[in-house]
N, C-alpha and C positions, 0 to 999 in steps of 0.2 A: 522414513516411510518408504519412498520409492527410490528407483535408481536414476532419476532424472532431477535436474535442477533447472528451473525456469526463471527468467527475469521478466518482470512486469512493470509497466508504467501504471501507477495507481493515481487516477484522477479523483479529486474530492471536491465537494461543494456543500455549503450549508447556508442557512439564512443568517444574516448579520445579527438578528435578535437573539440567536442562540450562541453567540460568540463566547460568553463566559462559561456556559455549560460545556461547549466543545473544548475549550482550553483546560477545564478541569479534567475532562475525559482523556485529553492528550497527556496530561501529567501522569494520570493513573496508568495509562497504557505504556508510556515510556518506562515507568517503574516496573511493570510486569515484564517487559522485554528485557530489561536490565537483570532482573532476578531469575528469569527463565528463558534464556536465549534460544535453547534447543526446542522450545515449544511454540516458537513464534517465527514469522517471516523475518528475514534479515533485511534491514533498511540500508540500501547501498548508495543512497544519495541524500543530499540535504532535502528538506521539505521546502519546495518552492511555491510561493504564493503569487497569484495574479494581482496586478495593480488595480483592476477595475472592480474587485469584489472579493467576497470570502470563498475563493476557489483556488485550486492549485494542483500540484502533482508531486510525486515522489517515486523513486525507483525502489522496487523490492525484489527479493530473491527468495525462492522457497522450493523445496522438493515435496511439499505437502499442500495440496489445495485447501485443506481445512484451515491452514494458517490465514488464508485470505478471508475465509468465512468468519474466523475469529475477529479479525479487524472490523468487518462490517457489523457483526453483532455487538461489539463493544460500543461503537459510536451511534447505534440506532437509538432513536429515530432521527436524530439531528443531522447527521452527515450522510450524504449520498455518495456512493463510490462507483467507479467504473474501472475495471482492470483490463489492460490490453497486453498480451504477450509480446515480448521483444525478441526478435530473431536477428542474428547477425546477417547482414546482406550477403556476405561471402557464402554462408551456409545455404541460403535460399538459392543463390546462383548455382551451387553445386548440385542441388536436387532437381533443378529444372533442366539441366543439360543431359 
């Protein structure tokens, strides 16, 4: 789509009562990504889970913001997401000088 690729840290959280539903949706989404990689964000890290509850994070990369929307829509309403862009510190330093 665009001429830029951005990396994001994707934070996720859900209620433990929804665990089975979320795991079913995860299996479906992984299959979708496997079958149509160009239509989805690229997952560039493992899926990390926090020890104290059903929440965690994963790194994703995309050149199309709609890929992030697709993730959110797939997991609604059970999972809540927050995306934060990742910028290399060296690049930030160069822009502030």
